[in-house]
C-alpha positions in Angstrom: 26.4 -66.3 -28.3 26.1 -62.9 -26.6 28.9 -61.7 -24.4 27.4 -59.0 -22.2 30.4 -57.1 -21.1 33.0 -57.1 -18.3 34.9 -59.9 -20.0 38.3 -58.4 -19.8 40.1 -55.1 -19.3 40.5 -53.4 -22.7 43.9 -52.1 -21.8 45.3 -55.6 -22.0 45.1 -55.3 -25.7 47.0 -52.0 -25.9 50.3 -53.0 -27.7 51.8 -49.7 -26.6 52.4 -51.2 -23.2 54.8 -53.8 -24.7 54.9 -57.0 -22.7 53.3 -55.6 -19.6 49.9 -57.3 -20.3 51.0 -60.2 -22.6 49.6 -62.9 -20.4 46.3 -61.2 -19.8 45.9 -60.3 -23.5 46.7 -63.9 -24.6 44.2 -65.3 -22.0 41.5 -63.0 -23.2 42.2 -63.7 -26.9 42.1 -67.5 -26.1 38.7 -67.0 -24.5 37.4 -65.2 -27.5 38.9 -67.8 -29.8 37.2 -70.6 -27.8 33.9 -68.7 -28.2 34.2 -68.2 -32.0 35.2 -71.9 -32.4 32.1 -73.1 -30.5 29.5 -70.7 -31.8 28.7 -69.6 -35.3 28.4 -65.9 -34.3 29.6 -64.2 -31.1 28.2 -60.7 -30.3 30.3 -58.8 -27.9 28.9 -55.8 -25.9 31.6 -54.1 -23.9 30.9 -53.3 -20.3 32.5 -50.8 -17.9 35.5 -53.0 -17.2 36.6 -52.9 -20.8 36.9 -49.1 -20.5 38.5 -49.0 -17.0 41.2 -46.3 -16.9 40.9 -45.6 -20.6 39.6 -43.0 -23.1 36.4 -44.4 -24.6 37.2 -43.6 -28.3 40.7 -44.9 -28.0 39.5 -48.1 -26.3 36.8 -48.6 -29.0 39.5 -48.5 -31.6 41.5 -51.1 -29.6 38.5 -53.5 -29.2 37.4 -53.0 -32.8 40.9 -54.0 -33.9 40.7 -57.2 -31.7 37.4 -58.2 -33.3 38.7 -57.6 -36.8 41.4 -60.2 -36.1 38.9 -62.8 -35.1 36.2 -64.0 -37.6 32.6 -64.0 -36.4 33.3 -61.9 -33.3 31.2 -58.8 -33.6 32.1 -55.8 -31.4 28.8 -54.0 -30.7 29.2 -50.4 -29.7 27.3 -47.6 -31.4 26.4 -50.0 -34.3 23.8 -52.5 -35.2 23.6 -56.1 -36.4 20.7 -58.0 -37.8 20.4 -61.5 -36.3 
């Protein structure tokens, strides 16, 4: 499965905001978990919404951390993957 961006706002995963985005972060994580449960590999290309109101490098670190928590979800930004 390929997720072509604009799936969520990346700032929802920023734990520095405490509980402010807990619902949105859980909803987004549940969506990603549903994807990785139903597809052997999920390739995630971020769109502009993921970076909305955020520094690009900082948000890349946040999104990379999310994908490390979820097996077979691959965050594709400035990298490659052979399929």
